[in-house]
C-alpha angles and dihedrals in degrees: 000000000000120000093247091050089049089049092051090050090048092053094044093050090048092054093046093051093046093049088053087076096249114147111266096245093052092042092055091045093050093050093046095048092044092054090045088055096048104032108025133062113286091242090063090079088062089062100051094105092044093049093050091047094048092047092050096042091102121129088213092063089055088073093064099077089043094053088047090053090052091051093046091051090058098036098047094048132062089264095094093052092048091052091053094045093052094051092047092053091059098041102041093103094056115092104260087008093149090055091047089049089055092050092050092045090051090049094050093044091047090054088059102035105039090205129103099206091047091052092047093049098044098046097030095056089064102023102053097052091045093050093047091047089057094051103266112146115257092239093052092046092050094043097052093049093046091049094043089053091061088069085076091081096043108042114070132290089047121168089205091055090050089059092045090052089053094045095044095037091232132144110277092204092053090047092051091051091048090057094060098073096047089043091056089046092055092045089054093047093047092046091048091052090047090057092047094047094044092052090050093050091044091054091049091050091048092050091050091050094047089052091056099269127132120293110252122221084241088077095053115104120228121206129196120179121226088251091056091049092050089047089059095053096082088060090065097039097077090053091051091049091049093048095046092045092054095043094048091049093049103040096030090064092243095121142013119247091262092049089047090053089053091047091049092050092050092047091049092050090048090048095055091042095053101034101033103022092239102151108103118105093247090053094047095045097084091045094051093041091052091048094050093046096049094040093050092048093047097045091048090054090047093050094049092043091053091049088049090052091046091056090048090053095045092051089046090239095130093044093048092046091050091048090048090055091048092048090057086071093216118177116259097259096040088054090052092047092051092049094047090048088054090051090051091052091048087050089064089070112013137060119241092257093062094041092056097045095043099045104033096085090053106039104034100065095054091045092050091047089051090057101253119150104243092210090056091045091051089060094046091048090049092054090049090050088050086064089056089058092061107030126082148284095039106006101157095204091053090062092044088056091048088054091051096043108022093169092066108092114243088235091060092049092051094048089045093058098044096083088055091052086056091050090052089052088053089051091053091052091049090050090052093048095041109026089171087080085076103024104042097073098049091043091052094046101037104020130253113302 
């Protein structure tokens, strides 16, 4: 059996097992162990535990549970709601200000949580009811939260970027810095669309009212005095201190990414203890339980994905697939387009964690040979994977939104997110035309590679 035939069989078996409904971690583990049994020396099965341990024995991966703890501390306490309320108070006069407030709240929360579902859940639980109460359509309210949540895997600290840095053997600090420019770009695109959509819905509501229809909550004026606005500022200050503390420690060279994750977790726990009085065991229980559950699930997927990739490498599947792509002699940009299209298709079925760990051995060598900057590509790939989080059939954030707002029809949620998928596609094109959006900041801070 040729290596490419073996690779095709490997991929086909993987799809069959995943479509059986088996959890992703177990599906990858079953496929990897089965191919070890049939196509590798019998003694290889004795080293499964050792291989998984060695692949996961990375100090970088240690930061993942700590970043999750930081996100859970904010998301499972009143802190997330206070952050959203403070931003809304200052932006309510801007057309679509409530939508913009949700985008900014998602961005700030994402910069502390590093997780897309956590961002969706924390901001959406307050943001969606508030938007609907003020007349925003259910689809728009759901769409902007689902899209804003995707910033959790782009803005640092991103758990997805941590895994990409490990898989691509790239600098995590440089990768984090490269995510800031594209993150700001997406925030600007999402906020711009919020203004456009809110004006359109306001005009429709006004036309209905002028024609004798009911008066929408869109047409109600909200007023906050300067004193009320100033009163809300202390609610944002702790987040700014937390964010600045983590960034200074990481990019100032005071701590490694893993140490920074620990510092961020401790600061977040101290924040909710001092500001919100969350320190008793019964208060901390949901935070710690959520952290353990998400960390265990994620690390199990990582471990099995790394074993899966190890088997691919041992059987020369990844090397042969990469060589096959190189031998096609595609032009530089056609090669990139084909690879990104493959990532989009995988995004229909798989979370970003699995996509990175399964595809990195295949796609990175040809891209490097073609002259692409792997830091830049990591950002582009992350934005493309963000699309997978909000497009059907398995957009994770769509189901998070359905859990938060079960009365919004799934059809409305899907149509609500589609404009944001288009905006992400625009962002990818801009990154290809102007790679400096991603590379300028890390080059300025850490020097040109």
